[in-house]
C-alpha positions as CSV (number, residue, x, y, z in Angstrom):
1,M,-0.6,-59.3,19.5
2,N,-3.1,-56.6,18.3
3,A,-3.5,-52.9,19.7
4,T,-6.3,-50.2,19.7
5,V,-5.1,-46.7,19.4
6,I,-7.3,-44.2,20.9
7,G,-7.5,-40.4,21.4
8,S,-7.7,-39.6,25.0
9,Q,-8.9,-36.1,24.5
10,L,-10.9,-34.1,21.9
11,G,-9.3,-35.4,19.0
12,D,-5.9,-33.7,17.3
13,E,-3.8,-35.9,19.4
14,G,-1.6,-37.3,17.2
15,K,-3.2,-40.8,16.8
16,G,-2.3,-40.9,13.1
17,G,1.7,-40.4,13.9
18,I,1.4,-43.3,16.6
19,V,-0.3,-45.6,14.4
20,D,2.4,-45.0,11.9
21,V,5.2,-45.8,14.7
22,F,3.9,-49.2,15.1
23,A,2.3,-50.0,11.4
24,G,5.6,-51.3,10.4
25,D,5.1,-54.1,12.9
26,A,1.3,-54.4,11.6
27,D,0.0,-56.6,8.8
28,I,-3.4,-54.6,8.8
29,V,-4.5,-51.5,10.1
30,V,-8.5,-50.8,10.5
31,R,-10.4,-47.6,11.0
32,Y,-13.6,-48.4,12.9
33,Q,-15.5,-45.4,12.9
34,G,-15.9,-41.8,11.7
35,G,-15.3,-40.5,8.0
36,A,-13.7,-37.7,6.0
37,N,-14.0,-35.4,9.0
38,A,-10.9,-37.2,10.7
39,G,-7.8,-35.6,9.4
40,H,-4.4,-37.0,10.5
41,T,-0.8,-36.3,8.9
42,V,1.8,-39.0,8.7
43,E,5.3,-38.6,7.8
44,H,7.3,-41.2,6.1
45,D,10.7,-41.1,4.3
46,G,10.9,-37.4,4.2
47,E,7.3,-37.1,3.1
48,T,4.2,-35.6,4.5
49,Y,1.1,-37.0,3.9
50,E,-2.2,-35.8,4.9
51,L,-5.0,-38.2,5.0
52,R,-8.8,-38.1,5.9
53,L,-10.2,-41.6,5.3
54,L,-7.3,-43.7,4.8
55,P,-6.0,-45.7,7.8
56,S,-2.5,-44.2,8.7
57,G,-0.6,-47.4,8.1
58,V,-1.1,-47.6,4.4
59,V,1.8,-45.5,3.6
60,Q,4.0,-48.2,5.1
61,G,2.5,-50.9,3.4
62,A,0.0,-52.5,5.8
63,V,-3.5,-53.4,4.2
64,G,-6.0,-50.8,5.2
65,V,-9.7,-51.6,6.2
66,L,-12.6,-49.3,6.7
67,G,-15.0,-51.1,9.0
68,N,-18.6,-51.1,9.2
69,G,-18.7,-48.4,11.8
70,C,-17.5,-46.0,9.3
71,V,-19.2,-43.4,6.8
72,V,-17.1,-43.4,3.7
73,D,-16.9,-40.6,1.3
74,L,-16.0,-42.5,-1.7
75,S,-15.4,-39.3,-3.8
76,V,-12.9,-38.4,-0.9
77,L,-11.6,-42.0,-0.8
78,F,-11.0,-42.3,-4.4
79,A,-9.0,-38.9,-4.5
80,E,-6.8,-40.0,-1.7
81,L,-6.1,-43.3,-3.2
82,D,-5.3,-41.8,-6.5
83,A,-3.0,-38.8,-4.8
84,L,-0.9,-41.7,-3.2
85,R,-0.5,-43.8,-6.2
86,E,0.6,-40.6,-8.2
87,R,3.1,-40.3,-5.2
88,G,4.5,-44.2,-5.8
89,I,2.5,-45.8,-3.0
90,S,-0.4,-48.6,-4.1
91,P,-2.5,-49.2,-0.9
92,D,-4.5,-52.2,-0.4
93,V,-7.6,-51.1,0.9
94,R,-10.8,-52.8,1.8
95,I,-14.2,-51.4,2.7
96,D,-16.9,-53.5,4.8
97,A,-19.9,-54.1,2.6
98,R,-21.9,-52.7,5.8
99,A,-20.2,-49.6,5.8
100,H,-22.6,-46.7,5.2
101,V,-21.9,-44.0,2.2
102,V,-21.6,-40.5,2.5
103,L,-23.9,-39.3,-0.1
104,P,-23.9,-35.7,-1.7
105,Y,-27.1,-34.5,0.0
106,H,-25.6,-35.4,3.3
107,R,-22.8,-32.8,2.9
108,A,-25.3,-30.3,1.9
109,L,-27.4,-31.1,4.9
110,D,-24.6,-31.0,7.3
111,S,-23.9,-27.3,6.4
112,I,-27.6,-26.1,6.2
113,E,-28.4,-27.6,9.6
114,E,-25.3,-26.2,11.1
115,T,-26.3,-22.9,10.0
116,A,-29.6,-23.3,11.5
117,R,-28.0,-24.3,14.6
118,G,-25.9,-21.3,14.4
119,E,-28.8,-18.9,14.3
120,T,-30.0,-20.2,17.6
121,G,-26.7,-20.4,19.5
122,D,-26.2,-24.2,19.2
123,A,-23.9,-24.7,16.5
124,V,-21.6,-27.8,17.3
125,G,-18.7,-26.8,15.0
126,T,-18.9,-29.6,12.6
127,T,-16.7,-30.0,9.6
128,G,-19.4,-29.9,7.1
129,N,-18.6,-33.2,5.4
130,G,-21.7,-34.9,5.9
131,I,-21.0,-37.2,8.7
132,G,-24.1,-36.4,11.2
133,P,-26.5,-36.7,8.4
134,A,-25.1,-40.1,7.2
135,Y,-25.1,-41.6,10.9
136,E,-28.7,-40.3,11.2
137,D,-29.6,-41.9,8.0
138,K,-28.0,-45.2,9.4
139,A,-30.0,-45.1,12.4
140,G,-33.1,-44.1,10.5
141,R,-32.6,-47.3,8.3
142,R,-32.6,-44.8,5.5
143,G,-28.7,-45.3,4.6
144,V,-26.9,-46.7,1.6
145,R,-24.4,-49.2,2.3
146,A,-21.2,-50.0,0.3
147,G,-22.1,-53.6,-0.8
148,E,-25.3,-52.0,-2.4
149,L,-23.2,-50.5,-4.8
150,V,-21.6,-53.5,-6.3
151,A,-24.8,-55.4,-6.2
152,A,-26.8,-54.8,-9.6
153,G,-30.3,-53.4,-9.0
154,S,-30.0,-53.4,-5.2
155,L,-30.8,-49.5,-5.2
156,D,-33.8,-49.5,-7.8
157,G,-36.4,-47.0,-6.9
158,Q,-34.7,-46.1,-3.7
159,L,-33.2,-42.7,-4.5
160,D,-36.1,-40.9,-5.9
161,A,-37.8,-41.3,-2.5
162,L,-34.4,-40.4,-0.6
163,V,-33.7,-37.4,-2.3
164,S,-37.5,-36.1,-2.3
165,R,-37.4,-36.9,1.6
166,K,-34.0,-34.9,1.8
167,R,-35.7,-31.9,-0.2
168,R,-38.5,-31.7,2.3
169,L,-36.2,-31.6,5.1
170,V,-34.2,-28.8,3.8
171,E,-37.6,-26.8,3.2
172,A,-38.4,-27.4,6.6
173,I,-35.0,-26.2,8.0
174,T,-35.1,-23.1,5.9
175,D,-38.8,-22.1,6.6
176,G,-40.0,-23.3,3.2
177,D,-37.1,-21.4,1.0
178,A,-36.1,-22.9,-1.8
179,V,-33.1,-25.4,-1.8
180,P,-30.0,-23.2,-1.4
181,V,-28.1,-22.3,-4.4
182,A,-24.3,-21.9,-4.9
183,V,-22.7,-19.0,-6.8
184,D,-22.4,-21.0,-10.0
185,G,-26.1,-21.2,-10.0
186,S,-26.1,-25.2,-8.9
187,D,-27.4,-26.6,-5.7
188,V,-25.4,-26.3,-2.6
189,T,-22.2,-27.7,-3.8
190,S,-20.9,-31.2,-2.3
191,S,-17.1,-31.2,-1.9
192,A,-14.1,-30.3,-3.6
193,A,-13.6,-34.1,-4.7
194,D,-17.5,-34.6,-5.7
195,S,-19.4,-31.8,-7.9
196,T,-22.5,-34.0,-8.0
197,A,-25.6,-32.1,-7.5
198,P,-26.9,-33.0,-4.0
199,F,-30.6,-33.1,-4.8
200,D,-30.7,-34.3,-8.1
201,A,-31.5,-38.0,-7.9
202,D,-30.4,-39.0,-11.4
203,A,-26.9,-37.4,-11.0
204,I,-26.4,-39.2,-7.9
205,A,-27.6,-42.3,-9.3
206,E,-24.9,-41.9,-12.0
207,T,-22.4,-41.1,-9.5
208,L,-23.3,-44.5,-7.5
209,R,-23.0,-46.3,-10.6
210,E,-19.4,-45.1,-11.3
211,W,-18.4,-45.7,-7.7
212,G,-19.7,-49.2,-7.7
213,E,-17.9,-50.0,-10.9
214,R,-14.7,-48.9,-9.2
215,L,-15.2,-50.7,-6.0
216,D,-15.7,-53.7,-8.2
217,A,-13.1,-53.3,-10.3
218,E,-10.5,-53.0,-7.5
219,N,-12.3,-55.9,-5.5
220,M,-12.3,-53.4,-2.5
221,V,-15.5,-54.6,-0.6
222,V,-15.2,-57.3,1.8
223,D,-17.0,-58.7,4.9
224,A,-14.6,-56.9,7.3
225,G,-15.4,-58.8,10.6
226,A,-14.8,-62.1,8.7
227,F,-11.8,-60.9,7.0
228,L,-10.0,-59.5,10.1
229,T,-11.1,-62.6,12.4
230,A,-9.9,-65.0,9.8
231,S,-6.4,-62.9,9.4
232,H,-6.1,-62.7,13.3
233,H,-6.4,-66.4,13.5
234,D,-3.8,-66.9,10.6
235,G,-1.4,-65.0,13.1
236,K,-1.5,-61.5,11.2
237,S,-1.1,-58.4,13.6
238,I,-4.0,-56.0,13.7
239,V,-3.9,-52.2,14.5
240,F,-7.5,-50.9,15.4
241,E,-7.6,-47.3,14.6
242,G,-9.8,-44.6,16.3
243,A,-10.8,-41.4,14.8
244,Q,-11.5,-38.0,16.6
245,G,-10.9,-38.7,20.6
246,T,-12.7,-39.9,23.6
247,H,-14.4,-36.6,24.8
248,I,-16.3,-36.2,21.4
249,D,-17.6,-39.8,21.6
250,V,-21.5,-39.6,21.1
251,D,-21.9,-41.3,24.3
252,H,-18.9,-40.7,26.4
253,G,-18.0,-37.0,25.5
254,T,-19.3,-33.5,25.8
255,Y,-22.6,-34.0,24.5
256,P,-23.9,-32.3,22.2
257,F,-20.7,-31.1,21.2
258,V,-19.3,-34.5,19.9
259,T,-19.0,-36.4,16.8
260,S,-21.8,-39.0,15.7
261,S,-19.9,-42.0,16.6
262,N,-17.9,-43.9,19.0
263,P,-14.2,-43.5,19.2
264,T,-14.0,-45.3,22.3
265,L,-12.7,-48.8,22.8
266,G,-16.3,-50.5,22.3
267,G,-16.5,-48.9,18.7
268,A,-13.5,-51.1,17.9
269,I,-15.7,-54.0,18.4
270,T,-19.1,-53.0,16.9
271,G,-17.4,-50.9,14.1
272,T,-15.6,-54.0,12.7
273,G,-17.3,-57.2,13.4
274,V,-14.6,-58.9,15.0
275,D,-14.5,-61.7,17.5
276,P,-14.8,-59.3,20.6
277,S,-11.8,-61.1,22.0
278,I,-9.5,-59.9,19.3
279,V,-9.9,-56.5,20.7
280,A,-10.4,-57.0,24.2
281,G,-7.3,-59.2,24.4
282,G,-4.9,-56.8,22.8
283,H,-3.3,-53.6,24.1
284,V,-5.1,-50.3,24.2
285,I,-3.0,-47.3,23.6
286,G,-4.2,-43.8,24.6
287,V,-2.8,-41.0,22.8
288,V,-2.3,-37.8,24.9
289,K,-1.3,-34.6,23.6
290,S,0.9,-32.7,26.0
291,Y,-1.2,-29.8,26.2
292,L,-5.1,-29.6,25.3
293,S,-6.5,-28.3,21.8
294,R,-10.1,-28.6,20.4
295,V,-11.6,-27.5,17.2
296,G,-15.3,-26.7,17.6
297,N,-17.6,-25.6,20.4
298,G,-18.2,-27.1,23.9
299,P,-17.0,-26.9,27.4
300,M,-13.0,-26.8,28.1
301,P,-12.3,-25.9,31.7
302,T,-8.7,-25.2,31.1
303,E,-8.8,-23.1,28.0
304,L,-6.3,-20.2,27.7
305,A,-7.4,-16.6,27.3
306,E,-7.4,-15.7,23.6
307,R,-4.5,-13.7,23.6
308,R,-2.3,-16.4,25.3
309,A,-4.1,-19.1,23.0
310,D,-2.9,-17.1,20.1
311,E,0.6,-17.1,21.3
312,V,0.6,-20.7,21.7
313,R,-0.9,-21.5,18.2
314,D,1.7,-19.4,16.7
315,L,4.2,-21.7,18.5
316,V,2.7,-25.0,17.6
317,G,0.9,-24.3,14.4
318,A,-2.7,-25.2,16.1
319,F,-4.9,-25.5,13.2
320,G,-7.3,-28.1,12.1
321,T,-6.0,-30.6,9.4
322,V,-9.5,-30.8,7.6
323,T,-11.0,-27.5,8.5
324,G,-7.8,-24.9,8.9
325,R,-9.8,-23.5,11.6
326,P,-7.5,-22.5,14.5
327,R,-7.7,-24.7,17.3
328,R,-8.8,-23.7,20.9
329,I,-5.9,-24.2,23.4
330,G,-5.7,-25.1,27.3
331,W,-3.6,-26.7,29.6
332,L,-3.5,-30.5,30.1
333,D,-6.8,-32.0,32.0
334,L,-6.0,-35.0,34.0
335,P,-9.9,-35.2,35.2
336,M,-10.4,-35.8,31.6
337,L,-7.8,-38.4,30.9
338,R,-9.1,-40.1,34.1
339,H,-12.4,-40.4,32.4
340,A,-10.8,-41.6,29.0
341,T,-8.5,-44.1,30.9
342,R,-11.7,-45.6,32.7
343,V,-13.7,-45.8,29.3
344,N,-11.1,-47.4,27.3
345,G,-8.8,-49.2,29.6
346,F,-5.7,-48.0,28.4
347,T,-2.7,-50.4,28.9
348,G,-0.2,-47.9,27.7
349,L,0.3,-43.9,26.9
350,A,1.8,-42.5,23.8
351,I,2.3,-38.8,24.9
352,T,2.7,-36.4,22.0
353,H,4.1,-32.7,21.2
354,V,6.4,-32.8,24.3
355,D,8.9,-30.7,22.0
356,T,6.4,-27.8,21.8
357,L,6.1,-27.3,25.3
358,A,10.0,-26.5,25.3
359,E,8.8,-23.1,24.1
360,F,6.3,-22.2,26.8
361,D,7.4,-19.8,29.5
362,E,5.2,-21.6,32.0
363,L,3.6,-24.9,32.4
364,R,0.6,-26.0,34.4
365,L,-1.2,-29.1,34.9
366,C,-4.7,-29.4,35.7
367,T,-5.0,-32.3,38.5
368,A,-8.7,-31.7,39.7
369,Y,-11.6,-29.5,39.3
370,E,-13.7,-27.7,41.9
371,L,-17.4,-28.0,41.3
372,D,-19.9,-26.5,43.6
373,G,-17.5,-26.1,46.4
374,E,-16.3,-30.0,45.9
375,R,-13.2,-31.2,44.5
376,V,-13.7,-33.8,41.8
377,E,-10.9,-35.8,40.0
378,T,-13.0,-36.8,36.8
379,I,-15.2,-35.2,34.5
380,P,-19.3,-34.8,35.3
381,A,-21.8,-36.5,33.2
382,T,-23.4,-33.4,32.1
383,R,-22.6,-30.2,30.3
384,S,-24.1,-27.9,32.6
385,A,-21.9,-29.1,35.5
386,W,-18.7,-29.2,33.4
387,E,-19.3,-25.8,32.5
388,R,-19.2,-24.8,36.2
389,C,-15.9,-26.7,36.7
390,E,-13.0,-24.5,37.8
391,P,-9.6,-26.1,37.5
392,I,-7.1,-26.8,39.9
393,Y,-3.8,-26.5,38.9
394,E,-0.2,-27.8,39.7
395,S,2.6,-25.7,38.4
396,M,5.5,-27.8,36.7
397,A,8.9,-27.0,35.8
398,T,9.6,-26.1,32.1
399,W,12.4,-27.2,30.0
400,S,14.7,-25.7,27.0
401,P,14.5,-26.6,23.3
402,Q,16.4,-29.5,22.6
403,D,18.3,-31.3,19.8
404,W,15.3,-33.7,19.6
405,G,16.9,-35.8,16.9
406,A,19.7,-36.5,19.1
407,V,17.3,-37.3,22.2
408,V,15.5,-39.8,20.0
409,Q,18.8,-41.6,19.1
410,A,19.7,-41.5,23.0
411,G,16.5,-42.7,24.1
412,Y,14.0,-42.1,27.1
413,D,16.9,-41.2,29.7
414,A,18.0,-38.1,27.2
415,I,14.7,-36.4,27.6
416,P,15.3,-33.3,29.9
417,D,14.6,-34.1,33.5
418,A,11.7,-31.8,33.9
419,A,10.0,-33.3,30.9
420,R,10.4,-36.8,32.3
421,T,8.9,-35.7,35.6
422,Y,5.7,-34.2,33.7
423,L,5.4,-37.4,31.4
424,E,5.8,-39.6,34.6
425,T,3.4,-37.6,36.6
426,I,0.8,-38.1,33.8
427,A,1.7,-41.8,33.7
428,E,1.5,-42.0,37.6
429,A,-1.9,-40.3,37.7
430,L,-3.4,-42.9,35.0
431,D,-1.6,-45.7,36.3
432,A,-0.5,-46.7,32.9
433,P,3.0,-47.0,31.5
434,L,4.5,-44.9,28.9
435,V,4.8,-46.7,25.4
436,A,6.0,-43.7,23.3
437,V,6.8,-40.1,23.5
438,G,6.4,-37.8,20.6
439,V,9.1,-35.0,20.3
440,G,8.5,-34.0,16.9
441,P,6.5,-34.8,13.5
442,G,7.3,-38.0,12.1
443,R,8.3,-41.7,13.2
444,E,11.8,-40.5,13.4
445,A,10.8,-38.0,16.2
446,T,9.1,-40.4,18.4
447,V,11.0,-42.1,21.4
448,V,9.5,-45.8,21.7
449,L,9.8,-47.3,25.0
450,T,7.8,-50.5,24.3
451,N,6.2,-51.5,21.2
452,P,2.8,-53.4,22.0
453,L,2.9,-55.4,19.0
454,E,6.0,-56.9,19.9
455,D,6.1,-57.0,23.8
456,A,3.2,-58.0,26.1
457,R,4.9,-58.3,29.5
458,S,5.2,-54.8,30.6
459,L,1.4,-53.9,29.6
460,D,-0.2,-56.6,31.3
461,R,-3.5,-55.5,32.5
462,G,-4.5,-55.6,36.3
463,S,-0.9,-55.4,37.2
464,G,-1.1,-52.4,39.5
465,T,1.5,-49.5,39.0
466,R,3.1,-50.5,35.7
467,P,6.7,-50.0,35.1
468,I,7.9,-47.4,32.6
469,V,10.8,-49.0,31.0
470,P,13.0,-48.3,28.4
471,R,12.4,-50.3,25.2
472,D,15.8,-52.0,25.2
473,E,15.3,-53.3,29.0
474,S,11.9,-54.4,28.5
475,A,13.3,-56.5,25.7
476,T,15.8,-58.4,28.3
């Protein structure tokens, strides 16, 4: 059985940790979109790993695949691989030949364009990792794909034209000013992992040659769709891992405050090239953070006032994995989750960070919005309408801090009554069963009710109100 793990909110739900929970039973974990803007933290054997490109399951020995829907910064990827190897982990990682490569000028353009948007009040809050510009080049048929780096001569004559075009674009954005210069006198820097001058065609060509040699030497480039489909038919189990979250999907999110790809279920098909039935026939696990957080701009009706948000950030350590920026904080928003459930067809929910709510002195749940005098139970399609939404809240009972390790050992019934009421209210509202409850960082701090890679019976689609059953009962 296969499973797709998707963030149901605005990213930062704890997807990496949930993938890690189930990765021990997976043969392959595949990222199907996004790039180095998608930080996730995994704990394994007492060690913490902060990953940006590698699929979460690689620390447990699953084969990691980056699908064609990803944009891959190879300097970051190689740095992550080297860091893991220094810590005794040697992951088997493959990259689809059709995956686009983030080039040094993409990162420079990302920062320049975001600065320009900020001057007009339209800043999106990008991470500056070149993701948007790389996807723009993909759509504009100007991109460089991983397979071309290992094909001799495939880029001959292209880079001069590409870099010249980017220089003209920078001049247009900066009103004819020279290409920005960093404090060391070089062009705008690329990243900590790659110091290639972003508008020097010869330097970029040399970097691509080195990247191609390493990709070839390590036999990393594959036709991922064919590889994954063949693996499935050979009986291998696959976890499809989405980056970011449903509500920053370029089509289904809070446009224009979105990422440049599709974290939603459809992206798992288009972003890997597999037989669609391999995704559609598997389980779809929606990861729900028990409160709401966001890095970047955009509507957020349940956002807490800044003083209260500061208090919560101090309690839960709410800062971006990649950017380090303080996250915006809000109460859990059921209209958002209803939209995510419809778009993705969740067959199960993994609700995370439940332990952190034990520190709250009050707990509110947004059950609907009031929009222009009417009650609405899902999000509107436009930014302007969403910004007019006023949340309708239900007060929920809080619970005290627990020995969460003991709770995990004892199972779901050991979770405090008030917390179980909160969890089951969410599951009932979304008509999807709980499969896991996160009560701390790491696999050992997750209460697993049902493993979707092992047990299909309690997760069948179309069964109406699905039962919430502990793992030992579901196996009988």
